[in-house]
C-alpha positions in Angstrom: 22.2 -22.7 32.2 22.1 -20.1 29.4 18.5 -19.8 28.0 19.5 -20.4 24.5 20.6 -23.9 25.5 17.2 -24.7 26.9 15.3 -24.4 23.6 13.9 -27.6 22.7 12.6 -27.6 19.1 13.1 -30.6 17.1 15.5 -30.9 14.2 14.5 -33.2 11.4 16.4 -33.2 8.0 16.4 -35.7 5.1 19.5 -37.5 3.9 20.2 -38.0 0.3 20.9 -41.7 0.0 22.9 -41.7 -3.1 26.4 -40.2 -3.7 26.9 -37.9 -6.7 30.0 -38.4 -8.7 32.5 -35.5 -8.4 30.1 -33.6 -6.1 33.3 -32.3 -4.3 35.5 -32.5 -7.3 38.2 -29.8 -7.9 36.8 -28.9 -11.3 33.4 -27.9 -9.6 33.2 -24.3 -8.5 30.4 -22.6 -6.5 30.4 -18.8 -7.4 30.4 -16.6 -4.5 31.1 -19.3 -1.9 34.0 -19.5 0.5 34.4 -23.2 -0.4 35.6 -22.0 -3.8 39.1 -21.3 -2.2 39.4 -24.6 -0.4 40.7 -27.9 -1.6 38.6 -31.1 -1.0 40.6 -32.1 1.9 40.4 -28.6 3.6 36.6 -28.6 2.8 36.2 -31.9 4.5 38.2 -30.5 7.6 35.8 -27.7 7.9 32.7 -29.8 7.7 34.0 -32.3 10.1 34.3 -29.7 12.7 30.6 -28.9 12.4 27.8 -30.8 14.1 24.8 -32.2 12.3 22.4 -29.6 13.8 24.7 -26.8 12.4 25.2 -28.4 9.1 21.4 -28.5 8.7 21.4 -24.7 9.0 24.2 -24.5 6.5 22.3 -26.5 4.1 19.4 -24.0 4.1 21.6 -21.1 2.8 22.1 -22.2 -0.8 21.6 -25.1 -3.4 25.4 -25.4 -3.6 25.8 -25.9 0.2 22.9 -28.3 0.1 24.8 -30.6 -2.3 28.1 -30.3 -0.5 26.7 -30.9 3.0 24.5 -33.9 1.9 27.5 -35.5 0.3 29.3 -35.0 3.5 26.5 -36.4 5.5 26.1 -39.4 3.1 29.8 -40.3 3.6 29.5 -39.8 7.3 26.5 -42.2 7.5 28.1 -44.7 5.3 31.3 -44.8 7.3 29.2 -45.4 10.5 27.1 -48.2 9.0 29.6 -50.1 7.0 31.1 -52.2 9.9 27.6 -53.5 10.4 26.3 -53.7 6.6 28.6 -53.5 3.6 25.7 -52.5 1.4 24.5 -49.4 3.0 21.8 -48.5 0.3 20.4 -51.9 0.6 20.3 -51.7 4.5 18.6 -48.3 4.3 15.9 -49.8 1.9 15.3 -52.5 4.6 15.0 -49.8 7.3 12.3 -48.2 5.1 10.3 -51.4 4.3 10.4 -52.5 8.1 9.8 -49.0 9.5 12.9 -49.3 11.6 15.2 -46.5 13.0 18.6 -46.4 14.6 19.0 -44.7 18.0 21.0 -44.8 21.1 24.9 -44.2 21.0 25.1 -44.6 17.2 22.6 -41.9 16.6 24.3 -39.6 19.2 27.7 -40.2 17.6 26.2 -39.3 14.3 25.0 -36.0 15.6 28.3 -34.9 16.8 31.2 -33.3 14.9 33.5 -35.9 13.3 36.8 -34.1 14.5 35.8 -34.4 18.1 35.0 -38.1 18.2 37.0 -39.3 21.2 34.7 -42.4 21.4 33.1 -44.9 19.0 29.9 -47.1 19.9 30.7 -50.8 19.5 27.1 -51.8 18.9 24.0 -50.5 17.3 20.3 -50.1 18.7 17.5 -50.5 16.2 13.8 -49.7 17.2 10.9 -51.1 15.3 7.2 -52.2 15.7 6.4 -55.8 15.6 5.0 -55.3 12.0 8.4 -55.7 10.2 10.3 -57.9 12.7 10.4 -61.1 10.8 11.5 -59.3 7.6 14.3 -57.6 9.5 15.3 -60.8 11.3 15.5 -62.7 8.0 17.6 -59.9 6.3 20.0 -59.9 9.2 20.3 -63.6 9.1 21.0 -63.5 5.4 23.8 -61.2 6.2 25.5 -63.7 8.7 24.0 -62.4 12.0 23.0 -64.9 14.6 20.4 -64.6 17.4 22.4 -64.2 20.7 19.4 -63.7 23.0 15.7 -63.1 22.6 13.1 -62.1 25.2 12.6 -60.1 28.2 16.0 -60.5 30.0 17.7 -58.1 27.7 14.7 -55.9 27.9 15.7 -54.9 31.4 18.7 -53.2 30.1 16.4 -50.7 28.4 13.6 -50.2 30.9 13.7 -48.5 34.3 10.7 -50.1 36.1 7.9 -52.4 35.6 5.5 -51.2 33.0 7.7 -48.3 31.9 9.6 -48.0 28.7 7.2 -48.8 26.0 9.2 -51.9 24.8 7.7 -55.3 24.1 10.9 -57.2 23.9 14.5 -57.2 22.8 16.4 -59.4 20.4 20.2 -59.3 20.2 22.0 -60.4 17.1 25.8 -60.8 16.5 28.2 -61.4 13.7 31.9 -61.3 14.8 32.6 -58.2 16.6 29.4 -56.5 15.5 26.4 -56.6 17.9 22.9 -55.2 17.2 20.0 -54.9 19.6 16.5 -54.9 18.0 14.2 -53.2 20.3 10.5 -53.9 19.4 8.2 -51.1 20.6 4.9 -52.0 22.3 3.2 -49.4 20.1 2.5 -49.0 16.5 5.3 -46.4 16.3 8.8 -47.6 16.6 10.1 -44.4 18.2 7.8 -44.4 21.2 10.4 -46.1 23.6 13.0 -43.6 22.7 11.2 -40.9 24.6 10.9 -43.1 27.7 14.7 -42.9 28.3 16.8 -41.4 31.0 17.7 -38.1 29.4 17.5 -35.9 26.3 20.9 -37.2 25.2 19.5 -40.2 23.5 16.4 -38.6 22.0 17.8 -38.9 18.5 17.2 -41.2 15.6 18.2 -42.0 12.0 15.6 -43.4 9.7 15.7 -44.4 6.0 14.5 -40.8 5.2 16.6 -38.6 7.4 17.7 -37.9 10.9 15.9 -36.3 13.9 16.9 -34.7 17.1 14.4 -33.6 19.7 16.9 -31.4 21.5 19.5 -30.3 18.9 20.8 -27.3 20.8 21.4 -29.1 23.9 23.0 -32.0 22.1 25.2 -29.8 20.2 26.3 -28.1 23.3 27.1 -31.5 25.0 24.3 -30.9 27.4 21.2 -32.9 28.4 18.2 -32.9 30.7 17.3 -35.8 33.0 13.9 -37.3 32.5 12.3 -37.3 36.0 9.6 -39.8 35.0 12.3 -42.5 34.9 12.6 -42.4 38.8 9.4 -40.8 40.1 8.2 -40.8 42.8 11.7 -41.0 44.0 13.6 -37.7 44.6 16.5 -38.6 42.3 17.9 -41.0 39.8 18.3 -44.6 40.9 21.7 -46.4 40.7 20.8 -48.0 37.5 19.9 -44.7 36.0 23.0 -43.0 37.4 25.1 -45.7 35.6 23.2 -44.8 32.3 23.9 -41.1 32.8 27.5 -41.8 33.6 27.9 -43.6 30.3 27.1 -40.4 28.4 29.0 -38.1 30.7 32.5 -39.8 30.3 
């Protein structure tokens, strides 16, 4: 594998959680920028072909690009969350107060270029500590979600062996076609279980304050590294782990 794909620095970037009127309006120009010559539709097509890691680099080049890219990311995030919660700003405020993050397939989907989305996750994984659990369950109940399963049976879907995974328990809630798994960390931090998973592909998360990727270059290149701790002392992944890896290779 090329050496530049093996870099594993973390990417962390804030999200502006309010849309700005006419941020991409035709009347607004940005002197000296290539986007001056593009229509709104053409600008969105360009941004849709760029992954989140690359967009984060574009943000750093100028204040004008900062506004344009953050508006695009905000719209992208809103589109992703609205099937689950109609009031995205309210939901993000709940994520903040309960110290909850979104990970799994939804976070990976968010990191990839919009134009190349040949798949769409049907459910959502939310990670939290026990501290804000009751508040989050009440909020989701108020939004029409019902508890489908609660306990350690569902936990087996997220752990690979006894004592491994950093998960206390998992609660599944549904509303119509929407399903959300609430994974409660066995630690104070909600993100600890994320780093116990099978590969680097799923070491991404979205919080109320921004997004994070532990391996942005690998993720952007549609590559990943297997976590050997999930099958040690065996010489290779178990059948269960192979099934998890296959899910993200299709």
